[in-house]
C-alpha angles and dihedrals in degrees: 000000000000119000092194123108110272124234117279107265123247117234118257100187091255090152099037111155095014128117122218134192117198122189124213086015101144112097143040099297138090094292097063092037089054093047091048094049090050092051091048089054091057104267124136101239132202121198123208130182140156093237109075099194092049093044093056091045095055096037090053089047092051090046091053091048096050096034097236138088118277118209116221140181136187114238139167106205089205087071120081091201095049093049094049088049092047092056091045089050092048091052091046098047098037095038090229138018116235103159134025120190114200103207104143109120147139130221126216131178108194138127113257096241089053094050113103122219088244094054091048093049093046093052091045091049092056104034102039111011089042091060089046090054093050093045091048093052096042101044099070089055094048092044089052093048090049099244148023144149131245118192121183125194110231126166142243086248087074087072109021121061116237125174111245095027102090096119096040098043090049091054092048093046089050087051088062093049088051091049093052095047097043089047089060092052096046099045095088089059095052092252116138121205121190139151135227115223111199128190118211116334115173122214135153096271089055091049090056093057099035129050120241089241091055093047094047087048091055092049095050092046100044116017114079091195088060093235140077120252120268111242090239090056085062088046090055089061089051090053088051093054092044093051131075091253088084095047094131095051125094132143087022133133112216110205117214100192149117092194121145115248 
């Protein structure tokens, strides 16, 4: 089996007619890659990010790529008010909200004993409470329209122990618990809630906060393919969970990983 990066997939209209909102989707990471893949599969996609300049840059880039307008809205997921306004704007601009992708998140590598309460709370507020806020805002709309899908981006750290990742791993494990419980509440309304659990996906932002030596060590120790994931490979999993091909899945965590046990 080849360990090389496969060819970029061609869209097959798996999400034709669907509307998708992706948080923290301006940049070079999983958020934008997921939004791009959803758009390539026929969805009408709305981008959101806390950084206005970057948001407009990447929304324009996606619009040029797909040949149609891309709605966008600035939002800080640590704000109740801004999250409520974001969902209202998405429903207004898109006409409906079929898919919400919770991608907003912060990383931190720090020993537990050196982690301040403020650092812990800030990370939890974005990674876990931010997803709670967006779910709480989106679910009433999806319930009234009789269906929808929510997908949250977790991390392999939620399952696999790594030194220095206590705060980050706790937030991502909490996100999986939130996914499971919220899915049970939403099922009667035809709303599905799942999570994607990526292993290592390297992108420019990650390369700014981790040394090349550290990243290469992580790949050699953990990834059986001998490479990290491409961000669009994580996006493929998002497309699957957003599509009707995953119609019998809710409360699940889909691992996208070749990591050794």
